[in-house]
N, C-alpha and C positions, 0 to 999 in steps of 0.2 A: 405462469401457472402456480408458482409457489413463492412465498415471501423469502424462502431460503435462497432463491436465485438473485435476490437484490444484492449485488456486490457492493463492497465499500467504495469502489471506484465510481459506481453509478451515482451514489449519493454526493460524493465530493465533486464530481463532474457537473452535477445538477446545480450545486452552489456556484461552481466556477462559471457556469453558463447563465447565471443571473437569478436563480430561484431564491426567494426570501425565506421559504419554509418548506419542509417536506414531511409528509405523513406516509408511513408504511403500514399497510393493513395486512394482517395475516390471519390464518385460521386460529381458533382457540387452541391454546397449548394442551397437549395430550389428545387432541382431536384431529391430528394430521392424517390425511388419507394415504400418505406415503411412509414407508419404513424409515426414511431419512429424518423425519420430523424436522423439516427445514425451518419451521417457524422459530425453533430454538436458536438455530444459526443466525436467523435474522435478528432476534433479540440481542444476542451477543455482539453482533456487528454494530447494532445501534448503540449499545452501551459503550463500546470501544470508540465509535465515531464521535459520540458526545464528548468524551474525554479529549479526543484529538482536537475537536472544535474549540474546546475550552483552552487547550494548550496553545493554539495559534491565535487566540483572541476573539473567537466567535461565540455568541451566546448559544449554549447547547439546547435551549428551549426552542430553537428553530427546527429541531428534528424530533419527531414523535413516532412511536410505534404503538399500534392498538391491535388487539386480537378480538375477532368477532366471527360469527357465522354469516352465511348469506341471508339469514332471516333477521339479522340484527340491524334493521334499517334505522331505528331510532338511535342506537349506539353509534352507527356510522355518522349520522348527521351531527351528533353531539361532538364527536372527535374532530370532524372537519371544522365545525364552528369554533371549537377550542383553539385549534391551530390558527385559524383565520384571525381570531381575536388577538392572539398572541403576536402574530406577524404584524397586524395593524398597530399594535402597541409598540413593537420594536422598530418598525419602519424598514426601509430598504436594507438589504444585507450590507454590513460594514458601517453604515451611518451611525447606528446606535453604539457600535463598538469602537468608534473613533478611528476607523481604518479607511484610507482613501482607496480608490479602485485599483491602483497599481500595486499597492502593498498587499491588498486583499488577494489579488490575482497571483502575486508571487508566492504568498504563503500557501495558498491552495495548490498551486502547481507543484510546489516542492513536496507536499504530502502525497499528491497523486503519483508522483514519480517513485515514492518509497513504498507504495502499496504492496508490491510483491514481497518486499522485505518484511513489512509489518505483518502480513498474513502468515509468513513463514515462522516468524518469531512467536506469534500469538496463536499458532495453529491449535494447540491443545485447548486453550481457553475458548477459542471460537467454536470448538466442537462440543463444548460442555452443555449440560442440560440443567438449567436453573429451575428448580421446582418451586421455590418460594420467592415471592416478590421482595422479601426482606433482603435477599442476596444481591439484588440489582445494584444498590447504592455503592457497595464496596467491592464490586467484582473487578473493576479496573480503577486504580488509584492515580492521583496526580503525580505522585513520586514515580510510579511505574511507567507512566507515559513520558515523564521527563527523562528517565533513564533510557527508555526505548529510543528516543530521538538523540540523546547525547552519545549513545554508543553505536550509532550507525557506522558500519564498516565501509571501507573502500577496497577495491581490488586493483592490483598492479601486476603486470607481467614483467618479470625480470628478463631484460634483453640478453643477459649472459647465459640464461638457462633455456630460453624459448627455442624450440626446435622447428617451429613453423609447421607443426603437424596439422593445424587447422581444426583440431577437435573442438577446442573451446569456441572458436569462431562459428562453427556450424551449429553448436548447441546454444549459443547466446540468444535468448528470446527477444532481446531488444536490439539486436544487430549493432551492438556497441563496440565490437572488436574489429579493428582494422588490421588486415593482414592478407596473406595469400601464400601460394607455394613459394618456398625459399624466402619468405618475407617475415621478419620478426614481428610478432603481433603486438598491438598497442590497444589499450582500452580507452575509448572515448568517455571520459568521466562525466560529461554532460548527458550522455545517453544511458549510462550505466544505471540500472535499477536496483543494484545491491542485492540481487537474489542469490549470489554465490554459485550459480551454475558453472561458471568458468573454473572456479576453485575446485569444485567436485569433479569436473570433467578432465582437468589436466592430469595426464598420466603420472603416477607417483615417481617413476624413474626420472622424470624431468623436474617436477616440482617448481615449475616456472611461475605459477600464479600465486601471489602473496596476498594475504588478508591483512589489511592495515587498519588499526583503530587508534584514535587519539593523536595522530600525527599526519602531516600533509603527505600527499602522494607524490613521489618523485616525478619530475617532468618527463614526458616521453622523449625517447631518443630521436634525433633529427631524421627526417625522411630519407636522406641520402645514406644513412648508416644502418638501414633496416634490412639490407640484402644479405642473406647467408650464403657464403661461398662454399659449395659442396665439393669435396674431393672426389674426383672421378675414380671409379674402380678400375684396377689394372686387369687386363684380359689375361 
């Protein structure tokens, strides 16, 4: 119903599934029928996605956004033709960029995994309203995107502080926390989406979840050492 509903994940998943080019069509800016003005969100998402594509080695010209009304049939045809011609010039996704399919898939999958983190860090910009087209070019910079990916945090549960309260496990949106009653929790780093939910959920009196940047995550404790022995209460 609204271009603002086109999530960053939809675009990257489409490329991951084999699309060679994507055109997002939205209502004209300042003519949105909803108070949310979602077409601005769509514009910001595309500007961010183009920079991410450039960062991982894909030609950003494979992604376009155009604003038009339902009466702009000629404009629609023009935009579709422009993208079709560009994709025909570039060829299949990855070929023109010098990426084999395995490398292409690995890079896209890594970014898709980080989408919750990216949206959280860039939330303010993604909600901005760019009134002038001159603002588009420098809205997201290469240095900004480089920093975004170089500072991706990891989360680790300190086994000496974990009380197996299961709060973080219940709230983890990716089901990346392994644990249970009287079992020290462990974060599956392959499943973790870096959203920080566990860090925020862990009770301050425990402080078991640690945010780690710029260094490797300690290995998880062995399975046989994860049981917490509770002292029984005296009657």
